[in-house]
Kinemage of the C-alpha trace (Angstrom):
@kinemage 1
@onewidth
@group {chain A} dominant
@subgroup {mainchain}
@vectorlist {calphas} color= white
{ca unk a 1} P -24.306 -34.630 13.729
{ca unk a 2} L -21.132 -33.087 12.282
{ca unk a 3} L -20.382 -29.434 12.885
{ca unk a 4} L -19.766 -27.027 9.949
{ca unk a 5} L -16.484 -25.986 11.549
{ca unk a 6} L -13.797 -27.531 13.740
{ca unk a 7} L -11.271 -26.162 16.190
{ca unk a 8} L -7.496 -25.796 15.933
{ca unk a 9} L -6.169 -25.628 19.470
{ca unk a 10} L -2.958 -23.630 20.168
{ca unk a 11} L -1.359 -24.393 23.485
{ca unk a 12} L 2.030 -23.373 24.811
{ca unk a 13} L 3.805 -21.541 27.605
{ca unk a 14} L 2.797 -17.950 28.345
{ca unk a 15} L 4.613 -15.714 25.898
{ca unk a 16} L 5.485 -18.488 23.391
{ca unk a 17} L 3.731 -16.772 20.454
{ca unk a 18} L 0.289 -18.448 20.433
{ca unk a 19} L -1.590 -15.193 19.929
{ca unk a 20} L 0.598 -14.131 17.055
{ca unk a 21} L 0.235 -17.507 15.300
{ca unk a 22} L -3.545 -17.267 15.811
{ca unk a 23} L -3.712 -13.746 14.326
{ca unk a 24} L -1.598 -14.691 11.328
{ca unk a 25} L -3.786 -17.683 10.541
{ca unk a 26} L -6.507 -15.560 8.945
{ca unk a 27} L -9.140 -17.605 10.839
{ca unk a 28} L -11.614 -16.587 13.532
{ca unk a 29} L -9.906 -16.642 16.922
{ca unk a 30} L -11.375 -17.453 20.304
{ca unk a 31} L -9.086 -16.245 23.108
{ca unk a 32} L -9.409 -18.841 25.837
{ca unk a 33} L -7.836 -16.428 28.314
{ca unk a 34} L -11.026 -14.353 28.150
{ca unk a 35} L -12.645 -17.154 30.195
{ca unk a 36} L -10.597 -16.367 33.312
{ca unk a 37} L -12.719 -15.784 36.380
{ca unk a 38} L -12.885 -12.333 37.995
{ca unk a 39} L -10.238 -11.679 40.673
{ca unk a 40} L -12.883 -11.429 43.408
{ca unk a 41} L -14.618 -14.720 42.516
{ca unk a 42} L -14.820 -16.940 45.617
{ca unk a 43} L -12.349 -19.752 46.070
{ca unk a 44} L -9.692 -18.693 43.568
{ca unk a 45} L -6.229 -20.267 44.090
{ca unk a 46} L -3.515 -17.955 45.393
{ca unk a 47} L 0.267 -17.880 45.253
{ca unk a 48} L 2.975 -15.865 47.007
{ca unk a 49} L 5.839 -14.088 45.211
{ca unk a 50} L 8.092 -12.830 48.008
{ca unk a 51} L 5.976 -10.550 50.181
{ca unk a 52} L 3.155 -10.259 47.591
{ca unk a 53} L 0.223 -12.688 47.469
{ca unk a 54} L -1.814 -12.727 44.247
{ca unk a 55} L -4.323 -14.902 42.515
{ca unk a 56} L -2.568 -17.854 40.850
{ca unk a 57} L -3.566 -17.216 37.267
{ca unk a 58} L -1.445 -20.182 36.175
{ca unk a 59} L -3.767 -22.564 38.106
{ca unk a 60} L -6.588 -24.044 35.958
{ca unk a 61} L -8.990 -23.408 38.804
{ca unk a 62} L -8.806 -19.687 37.985
{ca unk a 63} L -10.398 -20.403 34.609
{ca unk a 64} L -13.843 -21.499 33.365
{ca unk a 65} L -13.309 -24.681 31.343
{ca unk a 66} L -16.981 -25.514 30.704
{ca unk a 67} L -17.864 -22.017 29.499
{ca unk a 68} L -14.976 -22.044 27.044
{ca unk a 69} L -15.900 -25.408 25.558
{ca unk a 70} L -19.588 -24.465 25.347
{ca unk a 71} L -18.722 -21.223 23.509
{ca unk a 72} L -16.617 -23.145 21.010
{ca unk a 73} L -19.393 -25.634 20.357
{ca unk a 74} L -21.910 -22.878 19.782
{ca unk a 75} L -19.507 -21.149 17.380
{ca unk a 76} L -18.784 -24.399 15.416
{ca unk a 77} L -22.387 -25.528 15.198
{ca unk a 78} L -24.300 -22.300 14.787
{ca unk a 79} L -21.693 -19.954 13.257
{ca unk a 80} L -21.789 -17.384 16.062
{ca unk a 81} L -21.094 -17.215 19.788
{ca unk a 82} L -21.144 -14.494 22.439
{ca unk a 83} L -17.839 -14.561 24.290
{ca unk a 84} L -16.500 -12.513 27.207
{ca unk a 85} L -13.901 -9.781 26.971
{ca unk a 86} L -11.334 -10.003 29.796
{ca unk a 87} L -9.076 -7.261 30.990
{ca unk a 88} L -5.902 -8.983 32.370
{ca unk a 89} L -4.580 -5.783 33.948
{ca unk a 90} L -7.874 -5.331 35.873
{ca unk a 91} L -8.307 -9.105 36.397
{ca unk a 92} L -11.961 -9.074 35.436
{ca unk a 93} L -14.396 -9.323 32.527
{ca unk a 94} L -15.308 -5.971 31.081
{ca unk a 95} L -17.904 -6.918 28.533
{ca unk a 96} L -18.731 -9.342 25.738
{ca unk a 97} L -18.507 -9.579 21.968
{ca unk a 98} L -20.025 -11.731 19.267
{ca unk a 99} L -17.584 -13.985 17.429
{ca unk a 100} L -18.663 -15.301 13.985
{ca unk a 101} L -17.236 -17.907 11.662
{ca unk a 102} L -18.024 -15.967 8.519
{ca unk a 103} L -18.020 -19.235 6.561
{ca unk a 104} L -14.570 -20.350 7.794
{ca unk a 105} L -14.163 -24.123 8.171
{ca unk a 106} L -11.878 -23.689 11.198
{ca unk a 107} L -11.612 -21.558 14.295
{ca unk a 108} L -8.462 -21.126 16.342
{ca unk a 109} L -8.685 -21.458 20.126
{ca unk a 110} L -5.559 -20.204 21.895
{ca unk a 111} L -4.607 -19.684 25.457
{ca unk a 112} L -2.692 -20.801 28.528
{ca unk a 113} L -5.144 -23.596 29.391
{ca unk a 114} L -5.659 -24.780 25.843
{ca unk a 115} L -4.469 -28.326 26.599
{ca unk a 116} L -7.398 -28.686 28.972
{ca unk a 117} L -9.965 -28.366 26.153
{ca unk a 118} L -8.401 -30.912 23.731
{ca unk a 119} L -10.057 -34.054 25.089
{ca unk a 120} L -13.394 -32.356 25.517
{ca unk a 121} L -13.424 -30.973 22.013
{ca unk a 122} L -12.420 -34.364 20.597
{ca unk a 123} L -15.321 -35.993 22.514
{ca unk a 124} L -17.715 -33.451 21.055
{ca unk a 125} L -16.436 -34.077 17.558
{ca unk a 126} L -15.027 -30.567 17.206
{ca unk a 127} L -11.265 -31.030 17.223
{ca unk a 128} L -9.268 -30.495 14.000
{ca unk a 129} L -5.736 -30.517 15.519
{ca unk a 130} L -3.910 -29.364 18.576
{ca unk a 131} L -0.431 -27.783 18.697
{ca unk a 132} L 1.907 -26.712 21.503
{ca unk a 133} L 3.853 -23.647 20.392
{ca unk a 134} L 7.240 -23.365 22.053
{ca unk a 135} L 10.638 -21.552 21.864
{ca unk a 136} L 13.852 -21.935 23.810
{ca unk a 137} L 13.037 -21.051 27.400
{ca unk a 138} L 15.006 -17.774 27.618
{ca unk a 139} L 13.428 -16.553 24.369
{ca unk a 140} L 10.018 -17.154 25.835
{ca unk a 141} L 10.987 -15.388 29.080
{ca unk a 142} L 12.059 -12.241 27.252
{ca unk a 143} L 9.089 -12.193 24.859
{ca unk a 144} L 6.667 -12.666 27.784
{ca unk a 145} L 8.258 -9.887 29.840
{ca unk a 146} L 8.249 -7.445 26.938
{ca unk a 147} L 4.558 -8.202 26.235
{ca unk a 148} L 3.526 -7.917 29.908
{ca unk a 149} L 5.365 -4.653 30.397
{ca unk a 150} L 3.903 -3.199 27.189
{ca unk a 151} L 0.381 -4.160 28.296
{ca unk a 152} L 1.012 -3.112 31.909
{ca unk a 153} L -0.441 -6.430 33.069
{ca unk a 154} L 0.978 -6.448 36.615
{ca unk a 155} L 3.655 -4.659 38.697
{ca unk a 156} L 7.243 -5.259 37.532
{ca unk a 157} L 8.260 -7.227 40.629
{ca unk a 158} L 5.368 -9.670 40.160
{ca unk a 159} L 6.138 -10.051 36.446
{ca unk a 160} L 9.785 -10.841 37.146
{ca unk a 161} L 9.103 -13.368 39.886
{ca unk a 162} L 6.263 -14.981 37.958
{ca unk a 163} L 8.358 -14.971 34.735
{ca unk a 164} L 11.257 -16.735 36.466
{ca unk a 165} L 8.933 -19.346 37.925
{ca unk a 166} L 7.304 -19.929 34.483
{ca unk a 167} L 10.673 -20.261 32.803
{ca unk a 168} L 11.692 -22.981 35.225
{ca unk a 169} L 8.350 -24.747 34.767
{ca unk a 170} L 8.335 -24.477 30.970
{ca unk a 171} L 9.584 -28.005 30.142
{ca unk a 172} L 6.888 -29.489 32.330
{ca unk a 173} L 4.223 -27.254 30.716
{ca unk a 174} L 5.232 -28.434 27.232
{ca unk a 175} L 5.380 -32.073 28.363
{ca unk a 176} L 1.887 -31.835 29.877
{ca unk a 177} L 0.497 -30.333 26.669
{ca unk a 178} L 2.046 -33.143 24.595
{ca unk a 179} L 0.534 -35.677 27.063
{ca unk a 180} L -2.887 -34.110 26.353
{ca unk a 181} L -2.570 -34.517 22.604
{ca unk a 182} L -0.757 -31.368 21.413
{ca unk a 183} L 2.000 -31.667 18.838
{ca unk a 184} L 5.090 -29.538 19.809
{ca unk a 185} L 5.955 -27.068 17.094
{ca unk a 186} L 7.774 -23.757 16.567
{ca unk a 187} L 5.569 -20.736 15.783
{ca unk a 188} L 6.525 -20.890 12.071
{ca unk a 189} L 5.785 -24.606 11.895
{ca unk a 190} L 2.422 -24.027 13.554
{ca unk a 191} L 1.592 -21.403 10.893
{ca unk a 192} L 2.479 -23.859 8.080
{ca unk a 193} L 0.427 -26.666 9.682
{ca unk a 194} L -2.622 -24.453 10.107
{ca unk a 195} L -2.363 -23.228 6.509
{ca unk a 196} L -2.303 -26.878 5.364
{ca unk a 197} L -5.369 -27.702 7.434
{ca unk a 198} L -7.178 -24.686 6.046
{ca unk a 199} L -6.252 -25.618 2.499
{ca unk a 200} L -7.467 -29.184 2.983
């Protein structure tokens, strides 16, 4: 049975502009990062930055893949879905909200672990297209740091060490997304491609 809506997946390195592309699409947006697990959930992966040990939020084990895919399927097939609201600064869910299609034929799913939902959504017959949004690495580093400082996500030392590690890993992140079926595009190209899908 075909769903009344399908999903446009926006992957890409942290800070690459996925959220801005999603917001400018004019479509309903499901933030995959809201499916992070709470910081005190048992068995979370951890990483050390200098003398500081924190949860490794860049490890897919810190995120609830099945819950994200199920929420997208409910949204596409029924038109509404209750989704969590996650506070990244507090590292925990703080509530929930109802997301509705409002008649839209597409919904945008964006987040750090977006490549990990592509195959599952395709298997469920829900995938419209998947993109990997990327910039030059230093541009992404600066944009990410400005965003994280503005939102007071973590202490400055953690942000700088994590940001440097992410910048070094960025080519591998993009390559992994492409391997999972995401087309590499700039933010502007992603906006054009989504507009074309919406028009079709």
